[in-house]
N, C-alpha and C positions, 0 to 999 in steps of 0.2 A: 632750508637755507643752503645756498650754493657755496661750496668751499673749493679751494685748490691748493696743491702742494707743488711747487715749481723749482726745478733746477735748470738754470739756463746760463748762457755765456756772459750775462751781465755780472753775476756774482761768482761763477764757478769756472775754473779753467778746464781744459780738455781732460786732464787726468781725473779731476773730480767728477765731471760729467760722465766719464767712462765708468767710474766706480759704481755710479747709481743707475747706469743704463740697464734696461730690461730686455732680455732676449725674447724671442717669440714664445718659447716654452714657459719662461717666467711670467710673461704677460698673460698667457692662458690661465696659469695658476692664480694670478692676481684677480682676474675676472671671476674665477670660481669662488674666491674667498672674500672679495672686497665687500659685498653686500651683507648687511646684518639688520638687526632690528632698527637701528638708527640711521644707517647708511643704506638708502634704497636704490641708488643709481651710482655708476662710476664709469669713467672713460679716460683713457690715457693718450696723450699726444707725445710722440717720440720722433724727433728729427736729429740732424747732426748737431744742432745747437741747443736743444732743450729736451727735457723729459718732464712732463707736467701731468699730474693726476687731478681730474675734476670729479666732484661727487656732490650728491644731493643728500643733505641731512634732514631727517624728518623732525625739525624743531629749530628754534633760534636761541635757545639758552646757551650762554657762553661756556658753561661747564660741559654741556652735551657736545658742543662743537669741538672743544679741546679734546674730549675723549675720542670723538670720531677721527680727528686728525692723527692722534697718536696710534689709534688702531690701524688706520690706513697705512701709516708709516711702517709699522711692524710687519704688516702683510706685504708691503712693497719689498722690504729688505729681509723678511723671514724671521729676524730675531729682534728682541727689544733693544739691545745695545746698538745694532746697526740702524734700527729705526730712529733712535735718538741722534745718531750721527747724521742721518738724512735731514732731520728737522733742524739741526744746527746749521746746515749748509743751505737749506731750502728757504724759499719765500712763501709765506702763507697769505692767501687772499680769501676774503669772505664777501658774500653778497654781490653788490654791484661792482666792486673792484675785481672780483673773479670774472664776472661776465664781461666787463670792459676789456680785461686783458686778453681773453680768448678771441674777442671780436677784432681787437687790434692786431693780434697775431695773424688772423685770416686776411686782414687788409695789407699785411706786409709792413706795418708800422713798428713792430717789435722784432723784426728780423735783424740778423747781423748785417745783411745787405738790405738797406732800406728799399722797400718795394720788391722784395724777393718774389719772383714769379713762380717759384716752385712750392712755396709754403701752402698755397691754397689746395693743391693736389695732395700734399702730405696730410693736411688737416682732414680732407675728405676721406683719405685712406684710413686715418685713425678713427673717424666716425663710423665707417663701415665695419672696421674690426670690432669696435665696441658693440655695434648692433648685432653682429654675428655671435658675439659672446653673450648676448642677452643681458648685458649689464647696464645698458643705457635705457632709461625710461622716458616718460613724457617730457620731463623738464630738460634733460640733456638733449633729447631729440630737438626740442624747440631751440635750445641754445646753439647747437651746431648748425641748424638750418639758418638761424639768424646770422651767425658768423660767416657762413659760406655765402649768404646773400650779400652781406656787407663787402666781402672780398671781391665778389663779381662786380658790384657797383663801383668799387674803387678802380678796378681794372678798366671799366668801360667809361666812367665819368671823370676820371682824372688822368694825369700823366705820370703818376707815381711809379708805375711799372714799366715805363718806357726805357729804352736804352739797355745797357748791361745791368742785369738785375739778378744774377745768380752766382753762387759760389763757384760753379764750374767756369763761367765766363770770366769772373774776376781772377781766377787762377791762371787762365790763359793770358789775360792782360798782364799779370805780374811776371809771368815767364817771358813775355815779349819785352817788357821793360828791362829785365835783367840781362837778356841776350842782345837787345837792340834790334835784332833781325832773326826771324825764325825760318827764313827760306832755306838755309843750309843746315838747320838743326834737325836731328832725328827726335821725334816726340813719341813717347809711348804712353798709351792710355790704358790703364787697367780698370775695367768696369765700363759697361756700355748701357748703364741705366740713364735716368734723366740727367743727373749731374754730370756723368761722364759724357753723354751725348752733347750737352751744352758746351762742355769744355772742348770737345773735338770740333764742333762747329765753329767755335770762336777761334781756335788755333788755325783752322782752315781759312777763316776770314782774314787772319793776321798774316797769312802768307806761308804757313807751314806746308811743305810739300811732301815730307817724309813722315807720314803718320802711320803708326802701328797700333792696332786695336786688339786687346786681349780681353777675353771674357770667358766665364765658365761654360756658357752656351756658345759654341763656336759659330752657329748660324746667326746669332744676334751680333756677334763681332763682325761677321762678314757683311751684314746689312749696313751697319754703321760705317764700316770701312769703304764700302761702295759709295755711300752718300758723300763722304768727305774726300774721296779720291785716295784712300790709303790702302793698307793691306791688313788682313787679319792673321793672328798667330794663335796657336794652341795655348791654353792656360798654363800647361806644364812648362812652357818655355819662358815664362815671365821673367825669371831671374837673368837668363841669358840676354833676353831682349832689353831688360833694364840696364845691363852692363854695357850694351852697345849704344844706348841712347844718350842724348844730351839733357832731355827733360822727361821726367816720369811723373804723371798725374795719376793718383790712385783714388778711386771713388767706388767702393763696393759696399755691400751690406754684410760682409763677413764679421763674425764675432771674434776672430783671431787675426793676427797680422798675416797678410798674403805676401809681403816682401819682408823676408827675415835677414838678419845679419849674416848668418852662415850661408844662406842661399845666394845672397848678393855677392859676398866675398868670393865664393867659388865661381860664380858666373864671371866676375871681373877678372879673376885669375885666368880662367879658361880663355877669355877673349883678349888677354894682355891689355886690359884697360884699368888696372889698378893705379890709383893716383890721378886719373883723369877727372876733369870737372864734371860733376853730375848734380843736377837740380832735381830733388825729390819733393813732390807736393802731395800731402796726405789730406784729403777732403772728407775722410770717413770718421764716424764715431760708432763704436769704438775704433781707435786708430788701427789702420791696416798696414802701416809701415812700422816696423820695430824701431823705437826711438834710438836704440843702440847703433843703428847704421850711421848715425851722424859722427861717430867716432872714427870712421874709416877716412883716410886721406882723400881730399878732393870732393867730398860729398857735402852738399848743403841741403838741409831738411827744413821744409816749410810746412807747418800744420795749421789748423784752423785759427789758433791764437796768433801765430805770426802773420797770417793772412789778414787779420783784422785791420791793421793800420792802412794798407792800400785800399781796403774797402771803404774806409772812412772818407777818403778823398772822392771816390765815385759817388758817395751819398749826396754830395753837394748838388749834383745835377737833379736830384729828386726832392730836395727839401722844400722847394717852392710849392710842390703839390701836396705836401704833408698836411697843411691846415685844412684843406678841403676834404682830404681823406679822413681826417679826424672828425670833421663835422658829420660825415656820412656814418661813421662808426657810432657817434653819440646818438644819432637819430635811430639807428637800429637797436642800440642798447636801451633807449627809452621805451621802444616798442616791446622789447623782451621783458623789461622790468614791470611794465604795465600788465603784461600777460601773467607774470608771476603773482603780482598783487591781486589779480582777479581770480586766482585759483580757488579761494573759498567760495566765491560766487558760483563758479562753474560746478564745484562739488555739491553745493546746496541745491542747484537746479537739476542736477544729473538724474535723480529719480523721476522727476517730471518729464524730462526729455526722453528718457527710456520708455516710460509708459506711453507717451504720446506717439513716439515713433513706432512702437509696436502696433498700436491701434491703427495709425495712418497706413502703415505698411500692409496690414491685413486687408483693410478696406479697399485700398487702391489695387492691390493684387486681385481681389475678388472682382473688381470692375474691369481692370485692364487685362487680366489673364496673363500678365508678364511680370515676373519677379524683379527683373532689372529695372523696368520703369517704376515699379512700386517702390524699390529702394531709393532711387533718386528723387522721386516725387515726394515721398514721405519725409526725407531729410529737408527738402525745401519748405514744405508746409510747416514742419515743426520749427525750423529756424525762424520763419516769419512769425509764428505764434509766440515764440519765446523771446523775441527781440525786446519787447517791453519789459517783461519780468527780469530778464538778464540785465538790462540797463538799470533797473531799479536796484538790483542787488549790487551792481558795480558802484552805484552812487553811495549805497550804504557802506561798502568797503572803503571808499574814498573818505567818507565822513568818520571813519573809525568805528562804526557801529558793529557790534558782534552779530554774526549771522546764525548764532546757535538756535535761537527760537524759530527763525524762518527755516533753517535747515532741518530741524527736528520735525516741524510741521509737514514739510514736503516729503521727508523720509517716511513719516507715518502714513501720509496720504497716498504716496505713489510707489514707494519701494516694494518690490515683490517680496523681499525678505520680511518686511514689516506687515504684510497683508495677513489678516486673521485667517486661520484655517477654516475652510467651509464647515459649517455645522452639519452633523449627520441628519439626514432626512428622517423625521419621525414617522412611524407607520400611522396610517389613518386610524382614527379612533373607531372602535366597534362597540356597540352596546353590550355591556357585560350582562350575562344572564343573571337574572335576579335569583338570589339564593332561595332555595326552597324552604318555606317556613314549616318547620317540624312542630306540629302541635303536640301538646302533652297527651299522652294516651288516657283517654277518658272512656271508660267502659260504656258501651251503648246502653241506653235505658232499656229496661226489660220490655219486651213486646208482649202485650197482652194477647192471649190466644183469641182468635175471632169468636165472637159470640155465636154460639150455636143455637140456631133456631129449632124449636121443637118440631119434629117431623109429624106430618099428618098422614095417618094411615087411612086409605080409602077402602071402604068396604066394597065387596063385589057388587053390591047393588049400586053404589055411587060410581063405580068404574064403568058399569054398563049404562 
């Protein structure tokens, strides 16, 4: 059974999402410990607006599922108490509801910005991370492939992702609305990733001419600055650059604030800018601007929660495309759930498939003298041979018939593990020598001495 535990912007504010956010190190540890006897697969999606854990439980008993959810929550947060806090704030989904949610995320239907163009790349990155951690198995592989396919279809077949559709672009729009004109405003961008790049490009489109790009990798900052006609500055100068700016947009992947209260106060004092109007926009999770900076005079701090309202206005442009995008998602979800429902049929026929592929591969390789051709040809032959049996097993699943008998028969007939061990060859029979018959010792009968004939003596006269 597919399950999910989700913390997102619908039910949790930035501070709550920040508390349950997982660093790269913690995520690695989670992937090492998430799987168990009942949880066979796991994958985590983490963006600025959500952290969601998906898992496959080997069973559909409600008690088993509840135990799996609590176990995953504890391993997510390391302790039982923190795991219970997570479950109090999180949304649980099971079965088709969990599948539908992740597909809709990929399509941009569950984003803070409807039709967010970045979410598909973030989902793909999460899928690759789970694959590298060897925690995603066949079910989650299929789920993420389905979600990514749905997202691509929505992008190409609908207008949901047209126009401004990212947090970075919306932040630039909000800054322009507050200033009225960005031509004479100095704009500082801290972070040159996808979100930062979109914000920089949108600022440039809106007329910003004094753009400063700061990034940990100076070469990346230089590339983006060249593209938008701005200049790059070293990461160490970010507080001074922020003190001299009118608009600061921060979008990095740091786990700690990169704009601190003390650093900004010193920078403003050094530049004699204390008290001047400064708009700070934090697009990161965890937050990369210390919330305490809002206490300094002249500073306005906008975070993801504050940015939500102007985003709602922009969503109106894309709502007309949402029904068609939802239909695409439902089509892909139906395909995935059908695949899940047919898992017993595939498992039942797997021994037969393995045996047939092995025979076909060896025979074709013998004839073609090419292992590559043999592999491809064997797979096609077996697929055609098993089309009928597989269809029959799928119909049995749809009728609700148990496949135990069929599965057991196929396992006994074709599973290598179930094959009887070859009997030892018996040696050829040889005629056993007949035992010598030992006769009882009978003394031989007495032999009578030969009868002696009387000798005849010849007289000399008879001799001559």
